[in-house]
C-alpha positions in Angstrom: -121.6 -19.4 -61.3 -118.7 -21.3 -63.0 -117.4 -18.0 -64.5 -117.8 -16.1 -61.2 -115.6 -18.4 -59.1 -112.2 -17.8 -61.0 -112.8 -14.1 -60.9 -113.5 -14.3 -57.1 -110.2 -16.2 -56.6 -108.3 -13.6 -58.5 -109.9 -10.9 -56.5 -109.0 -12.6 -53.2 -105.4 -13.0 -54.3 -105.2 -9.3 -55.0 -106.4 -8.6 -51.5 -103.6 -10.7 -49.9 -100.9 -8.6 -48.3 -97.7 -8.4 -50.4 -95.7 -9.5 -47.4 -97.6 -12.8 -47.2 -97.0 -13.6 -50.8 -93.3 -12.8 -50.5 -93.0 -15.3 -47.7 -93.4 -18.3 -50.1 -89.9 -18.0 -51.5 -88.2 -15.8 -49.0 -88.1 -12.8 -51.4 -89.4 -9.3 -50.4 -89.9 -6.7 -53.0 -89.2 -3.0 -52.6 -92.1 -1.1 -51.1 -93.2 -3.9 -48.8 -93.5 -3.1 -45.1 -94.3 -4.7 -41.7 -96.0 -2.9 -38.8 -95.5 -3.6 -35.1 -98.9 -4.9 -33.8 -100.1 -8.0 -32.0 -101.1 -9.6 -35.3 -98.2 -8.5 -37.4 -97.0 -10.8 -40.2 -93.3 -11.7 -40.8 -91.1 -12.4 -43.8 -90.3 -16.1 -43.7 -87.4 -18.1 -45.2 -88.4 -20.7 -47.8 -87.9 -23.5 -45.3 -89.8 -21.6 -42.6 -86.9 -22.0 -40.2 -86.3 -18.3 -39.8 -88.5 -15.2 -39.8 -87.8 -11.5 -40.0 -90.2 -9.0 -38.4 -91.3 -7.5 -35.1 -91.2 -9.6 -31.9 -93.2 -8.2 -28.9 -91.0 -8.2 -25.8 -92.2 -10.8 -23.3 -92.0 -8.3 -20.4 -93.5 -5.3 -22.3 -97.0 -5.0 -23.7 -96.3 -2.2 -26.2 -92.6 -2.6 -27.1 -91.4 -4.6 -30.1 -88.0 -5.7 -31.4 -87.2 -5.7 -35.1 -85.4 -9.0 -35.4 -84.7 -12.4 -36.9 -85.6 -15.5 -35.0 -86.0 -19.3 -35.2 -89.6 -19.6 -36.2 -90.3 -23.3 -35.8 -89.4 -23.7 -32.1 -91.6 -22.7 -29.2 -89.5 -19.9 -27.7 -88.8 -18.2 -31.1 -85.2 -17.5 -30.1 -83.9 -14.2 -31.5 -80.6 -14.4 -33.4 -80.3 -10.9 -34.8 -81.9 -7.5 -34.0 -81.7 -3.9 -35.2 -79.4 -1.9 -33.0 -77.2 1.0 -33.6 -74.0 0.1 -31.5 -72.6 3.6 -32.2 -75.4 5.2 -30.2 -73.7 5.1 -26.8 -76.4 7.0 -25.0 -79.4 4.7 -25.5 -77.8 1.6 -26.9 -79.7 1.7 -30.2 -83.1 2.3 -31.7 -84.8 -0.9 -30.4 -87.1 -1.7 -28.8 -89.7 0.4 -30.6 -93.3 1.3 -29.7 -96.4 -0.3 -31.1 -97.3 1.1 -34.5 -93.7 1.3 -35.7 -93.0 0.2 -39.2 -90.1 -1.3 -41.2 -90.1 -0.7 -45.0 -87.9 -1.9 -47.8 -86.7 1.2 -49.7 -84.8 1.1 -53.0 -82.3 3.8 -51.9 -82.1 3.3 -48.1 -82.6 -0.5 -47.8 -84.4 -1.4 -44.6 -85.8 1.6 -42.8 -87.3 1.5 -39.3 -89.7 4.2 -38.5 -91.6 5.2 -35.4 -95.4 5.5 -35.2 -95.1 9.2 -36.3 -92.9 8.4 -39.2 -89.6 9.4 -37.6 -86.6 7.3 -38.8 -85.1 5.2 -36.0 -82.7 2.9 -37.8 -81.7 1.9 -41.3 -79.5 -0.8 -42.9 -76.3 1.3 -43.5 -74.4 1.4 -45.7 -76.2 0.9 -49.0 -74.2 1.5 -52.2 -76.4 0.9 -55.1 -80.1 0.4 -55.7 -82.0 -2.3 -53.8 -84.3 -4.5 -55.9 -85.4 -6.9 -53.2 -84.6 -8.6 -49.9 -84.1 -12.3 -49.2 -84.8 -14.1 -45.9 -82.5 -17.0 -46.5 -82.7 -20.5 -45.0 -79.4 -19.8 -43.2 -81.0 -17.0 -41.1 -79.2 -14.3 -43.1 -81.3 -11.4 -44.4 -79.8 -10.1 -47.6 -80.5 -7.0 -49.7 -79.6 -7.4 -53.4 -79.7 -5.3 -56.6 -81.1 -6.3 -59.9 -77.9 -8.3 -60.7 -78.1 -10.3 -57.5 -75.2 -8.5 -55.9 -75.3 -8.3 -52.1 -75.6 -4.7 -51.0 -76.2 -5.5 -47.3 -76.6 -8.6 -45.1 -77.4 -9.2 -41.5 -74.5 -11.7 -41.3 -72.1 -8.8 -41.7 -73.5 -6.9 -38.8 -74.1 -9.7 -36.1 -75.3 -8.7 -32.7 -74.8 -11.4 -30.0 -75.3 -14.6 -32.0 -73.5 -16.5 -34.9 -75.2 -19.1 -37.1 -73.8 -21.9 -39.3 -72.4 -20.7 -42.6 -71.4 -17.3 -41.1 -67.9 -16.1 -41.5 -66.3 -13.0 -39.9 -63.1 -11.3 -41.1 -60.4 -9.6 -38.9 -61.4 -6.3 -40.6 -64.9 -6.5 -39.1 -63.6 -5.3 -35.7 -65.9 -6.3 -32.9 -67.7 -9.6 -33.8 -70.3 -9.8 -31.1 -71.6 -7.5 -28.3 -73.6 -9.1 -25.4 -77.0 -7.8 -24.3 -77.5 -6.0 -21.0 -79.8 -8.8 -19.8 -82.0 -11.6 -21.1 -84.7 -9.1 -21.9 -82.7 -5.9 -22.4 -81.3 -5.9 -25.9 -79.2 -2.8 -25.4 -75.4 -3.1 -25.7 -73.9 -5.0 -22.8 -70.6 -5.1 -20.9 -68.9 -7.9 -23.0 -67.6 -8.3 -26.5 -66.0 -10.9 -28.7 -63.4 -9.7 -31.2 -61.1 -11.1 -33.8 -58.2 -8.7 -33.5 -55.9 -7.5 -36.3 -53.1 -9.8 -35.0 -55.4 -12.8 -35.5 -56.1 -13.4 -31.8 -59.8 -14.1 -30.8 -60.5 -12.3 -27.5 -63.3 -11.8 -25.0 -63.2 -8.4 -23.1 -65.3 -6.5 -20.6 -65.9 -2.9 -21.6 -66.6 0.3 -19.6 -70.0 1.5 -20.7 -71.2 3.7 -22.2 -67.9 3.7 -24.1 -66.2 0.8 -25.9 -63.0 1.2 -23.8 -62.0 -2.4 -23.2 -60.4 -3.9 -20.1 -57.8 -6.8 -20.3 -59.1 -9.9 -22.2 -60.5 -12.6 -20.0 -60.1 -15.1 -22.9 -57.7 -15.3 -25.8 -57.3 -18.0 -28.4 -53.6 -17.6 -28.8 -53.9 -17.5 -32.6 -51.9 -14.3 -33.1 -49.1 -13.7 -35.6 -46.3 -15.1 -33.5 -47.6 -17.8 -31.3 -49.5 -20.8 -32.6 -51.6 -23.3 -30.6 -48.6 -25.5 -30.1 -46.5 -22.7 -28.7 -44.2 -22.6 -31.8 -44.0 -20.0 -34.6 -47.3 -19.8 -36.4 -49.4 -17.6 -38.6 -52.2 -15.3 -37.6 -55.9 -16.1 -37.7 -57.8 -14.3 -40.5 -61.3 -15.5 -40.2 -63.7 -16.8 -37.6 -65.8 -19.5 -39.3 -69.0 -21.2 -38.2 -69.2 -23.9 -40.9 -72.3 -25.7 -42.3 -71.6 -28.7 -40.1 -71.8 -26.6 -37.0 -68.1 -26.4 -36.1 -66.5 -23.1 -35.1 -62.9 -22.5 -35.9 -60.3 -19.8 -36.6 -58.9 -20.0 -40.1 -55.2 -19.0 -40.3 -53.5 -17.3 -43.1 -51.9 -20.6 -44.1 -55.4 -22.1 -44.3 -54.8 -24.3 -41.2 -57.7 -24.3 -38.7 -57.9 -23.8 -34.9 -61.0 -25.4 -33.5 -62.6 -23.6 -30.6 -63.9 -26.9 -29.2 -63.2 -30.5 -29.8 -66.8 -31.5 -28.9 -68.4 -33.9 -31.5 -71.6 -32.5 -32.9 -74.8 -34.0 -34.1 -75.9 -33.6 -37.7 -77.3 -30.2 -38.8 -80.1 -32.2 -40.5 -81.7 -32.9 -37.2 -80.5 -30.0 -35.1 -80.4 -26.2 -35.1 -77.1 -24.6 -33.9 -76.2 -21.2 -32.7 -73.3 -19.6 -30.8 -74.2 -16.7 -28.5 -72.2 -14.3 -26.3 -74.6 -14.4 -23.4 -75.4 -11.2 -21.4 -73.2 -12.5 -18.5 -70.1 -12.8 -20.8 -70.0 -16.5 -21.4 -69.6 -17.5 -25.1 -71.7 -20.7 -25.6 -72.6 -23.0 -28.5 -76.1 -24.5 -28.3 -78.1 -27.1 -30.2 -81.8 -27.6 -30.5 -83.7 -30.6 -32.0 -85.6 -29.6 -35.2 -88.3 -32.1 -34.6 -91.2 -29.9 -33.6 -93.0 -32.9 -31.9 -90.1 -33.3 -29.5 -90.2 -31.5 -26.2 -86.8 -30.0 -26.9 -84.9 -27.0 -25.7 -81.5 -25.4 -26.2 -78.6 -27.6 -24.9 -75.2 -26.1 -24.1 -72.5 -28.0 -26.0 -69.5 -26.0 -24.8 -68.6 -22.6 -23.5 -65.7 -20.3 -22.9 -64.0 -19.4 -20.6 -64.1 -22.4 -18.3 -64.6 -20.2 -15.2 -65.8 -16.7 -15.9 -65.7 -15.7 -12.2 -61.9 -16.3 -12.1 -61.2 -15.1 -15.6 -62.5 -11.6 -15.5 -60.0 -10.0 -13.1 -59.1 -6.5 -14.3 -57.5 -3.4 -12.8 -60.5 -1.4 -13.9 -64.2 -2.2 -14.0 -66.3 -4.3 -11.6 -65.6 -7.7 -13.0 -68.2 -10.3 -14.0 -70.7 -9.0 -11.4 -71.2 -5.4 -10.2 -69.2 -3.7 -7.5 -69.3 -5.2 -4.0 -70.9 -8.4 -5.4 -69.7 -12.0 -5.3 -69.5 -14.2 -8.4 -70.2 -18.0 -8.1 -70.0 -20.5 -10.9 -73.2 -22.6 -11.4 -73.3 -26.2 -12.7 -74.0 -24.9 -16.2 -70.8 -22.8 -16.1 -72.8 -19.6 -16.0 -72.1 -17.1 -13.3 -74.4 -16.3 -10.3 -74.0 -12.9 -8.6 -74.9 -12.4 -4.9 -74.6 -9.5 -2.4 -72.6 -10.3 0.7 -74.3 -10.0 4.2 -75.1 -6.5 5.0 -75.4 -5.4 1.4 -78.3 -5.3 -1.1 -78.7 -4.6 -4.8 -78.4 -1.0 -5.9 -81.0 -1.9 -8.6 -83.4 -4.6 -7.4 -84.2 -5.5 -11.0 -80.5 -6.2 -11.9 -79.3 -9.4 -10.2 -75.9 -9.0 -11.8 -75.5 -5.3 -10.8 -73.7 -3.6 -8.0 -74.4 -4.0 -4.3 -74.6 -1.2 -1.7 -74.1 -1.3 2.1 -77.3 -1.4 4.1 -75.6 1.0 6.6 -73.4 4.1 6.6 -69.7 3.5 6.9 -67.0 6.2 7.0 -64.6 8.1 9.2 -66.9 11.0 9.7 -69.9 8.8 10.4 -67.8 6.8 13.0 -66.9 10.0 14.8 -70.6 10.8 15.2 -71.1 7.5 17.2 -68.1 7.3 19.5 -67.5 4.2 21.5 -66.7 0.6 20.9 -68.7 -2.2 19.3 -69.9 -0.1 16.3 -69.2 -3.0 14.0 -69.1 -6.7 13.9 -67.7 -9.1 11.2 -69.5 -11.4 8.8 -67.3 -14.3 7.7 -67.0 -15.8 4.2 -64.6 -18.6 3.2 -62.8 -19.0 -0.2 -64.0 -15.5 -1.2 -61.9 -12.6 -2.4 -62.1 -9.2 -4.2 -58.8 -8.9 -5.9 -57.4 -5.5 -6.7 -59.3 -3.7 -3.9 -56.4 -3.9 -1.5 -54.9 -0.8 0.1 -52.8 -2.4 2.7 -50.9 -5.7 3.0 -49.7 -6.8 6.5 -47.3 -9.7 7.1 -46.7 -11.4 9.4 -50.1 -10.9 10.9 -52.4 -13.3 12.8 -56.1 -13.6 12.2 -56.9 -11.7 15.4 -54.5 -8.9 14.5 -56.0 -8.7 11.0 -59.5 -8.4 12.3 -58.5 -5.9 14.9 -56.6 -3.7 12.4 -59.7 -3.6 10.1 -62.0 -2.9 13.0 -60.0 0.1 14.2 -59.6 1.4 10.6 -62.4 3.6 9.4 -61.3 3.1 5.8 -61.4 -0.7 6.0 -64.5 -2.5 4.6 -63.1 -6.1 4.3 -60.1 -7.9 5.7 -58.8 -11.1 4.1 -56.6 -13.5 6.1 -55.0 -16.5 4.5 -51.7 -18.3 4.1 -51.4 -18.4 7.9 -49.8 -15.0 8.3 -51.0 -12.7 5.6 -53.6 -9.9 5.9 -55.1 -7.8 3.1 -57.3 -4.8 4.0 -59.7 -3.6 1.3 -61.7 -0.5 0.7 -65.0 0.2 -1.1 -66.0 -0.3 -3.8 -64.9 -3.9 -4.0 -64.3 -5.3 -7.5 -63.8 -8.7 -9.1 -65.6 -10.4 -6.3 -65.6 -14.2 -6.6 -65.6 -17.6 -4.8 -62.3 -19.3 -5.5 -61.9 -22.9 -4.4 -58.1 -22.6 -4.5 -58.2 -20.2 -1.5 -58.0 -23.1 1.0 -58.1 -21.7 4.5 -58.7 -18.2 3.4 -61.3 -16.1 5.2 -63.0 -12.8 4.3 -64.1 -10.7 7.3 -66.9 -8.2 6.2 -67.3 -5.2 8.4 -71.0 -4.6 9.3 -72.4 -1.8 11.4 -74.2 -3.2 14.4 -77.0 -0.7 14.3 -78.1 -1.9 10.8 -80.9 -4.4 10.5 -79.5 -7.4 8.6 -81.2 -10.8 8.0 -78.3 -12.8 9.3 -80.2 -16.1 9.0 -79.9 -15.8 5.2 -76.0 -15.5 5.2 -73.3 -16.0 4.2 -74.5 -15.1 0.7 -78.1 -14.1 0.3 -80.0 -12.8 -2.7 -81.6 -9.4 -2.1 -85.4 -9.6 -1.8 -86.8 -6.5 -3.4 -90.3 -7.3 -1.9 -88.9 -6.9 1.6 -87.5 -3.5 0.9 -90.8 -2.5 -0.8 -92.8 -3.7 2.1 -90.6 -1.8 4.6 -90.9 1.3 2.5 -94.7 0.9 2.4 -94.7 0.4 6.2 -92.6 3.5 6.7 -94.9 5.5 4.5 -97.9 4.2 6.4 -96.4 5.0 9.8 -95.3 8.4 8.6 -98.8 9.0 7.3 -100.4 8.0 10.6 -98.0 10.1 12.6 -98.5 13.1 10.2 -102.3 12.5 10.4 -102.1 12.4 14.2 -100.0 15.5 14.3 -102.4 17.4 12.1 -105.3 16.3 14.2 -103.6 17.4 17.4 -102.8 20.7 15.7 -106.4 21.2 14.7 -107.5 20.4 18.3 -105.0 22.9 19.7 -106.1 25.6 17.3 -109.8 25.0 18.2 -109.0 25.2 21.9 -107.0 28.4 21.4 -109.9 29.9 19.4 -112.4 28.9 22.1 -110.2 30.4 24.9 -109.7 33.6 23.0 -113.5 33.9 22.4 -114.2 33.3 26.1 -111.7 35.9 27.2 -113.2 38.4 24.7 -116.7 37.8 26.1 -115.4 38.2 29.7 -113.7 41.5 28.9 -116.8 42.7 27.1 -118.9 42.1 30.3 
């Protein structure tokens, strides 16, 4: 019995998955793999703070994300994920279906394959031969050769999040892309970039391309203008140091802090900086004590007011077309459809709004007469860059009347006592602006449309109400159709009986 026990222990060790053994020191040897299942293992850092593997999406039963996440906190916050940003049609390979596998290959590095073995993504470029991978305590997954040279690392291809000890050069191009939503990890409409001239900027882009609109934030650290307004040197690196501070390192080694907020010690807190899906770049902290009922706390963010910052001559702005952006107490934007409008996609609260009625010159001709429209009124609200006519001097009544009689006019803005702007669809850069004292927006709404006025002036679209209306419409249509078919059958029967009677009569 004494001799059998050691042999049994050796046998059990042999049966242990290689990935589980590799978790002890963070090293993963070539040939190891992970499979996307409910009980999948992960490759842990030595401290256990970070894990690499498949995370099942919270809103999808059979879709998984190949990612790196904080493993010791309840919500397992994702900080990196496999995505091919050059794939403009689908936004990358992830998420992947159940049964997909990632394998560490000596020549290709990390290779993500679908359930049928088709290659979905790989850790390009790899120059050399991979000996092993390392899930480090900093959250960086590194591929190294036999001489411990780094061949690839996740820190060099960040997605929407930066971590302490991470540094980005100007040559990297775009630093971060936002997601499309909290649960959609495809490439979103915002990016953070350290430009060649050393300026750190935030831009909106026109998907599916990377064509950028004007920056809605810039650090002012370019080659000619320093933070004091005098001649300076360009920024060369964006640095997130080990103490949790984020700054731009200039060519003369001077630093430009992105925030003056004093931070807690990294010994007791996790830190991350994320370009959120709504375009706000935010630094967060989270207590490391697993016994604490902690959550991520916003330390600072930029820009100060995204709703006012993202005004561009192209694109919809922070929210979708015809929508209105309002800044919440946490300095994150909230998007609402104005009265008479509802979301084009009920599942995208930040998307575009569509009129709940038909408006146009031809449509107005089909319904001649007065009182086709009425106005909804909003204060301190505007859609810059949607103007097609500016009338001055013009009273409020004249402004409303001009829009009412103009089949092209969707909204009229009257402010400054004598100024009138007429706007056409689609409306862009919609926002609430507290500086527009006395300004009024008159939204043209067709009287024949059914609009829940009691929810104005801004009301979130309720997709359940539309679904219920559609179900009622289908039910009524089914009843009417059923009644019509029944009547038709009765008429056919009557006609058949009448024909039969006539035939019998003639026969007699």
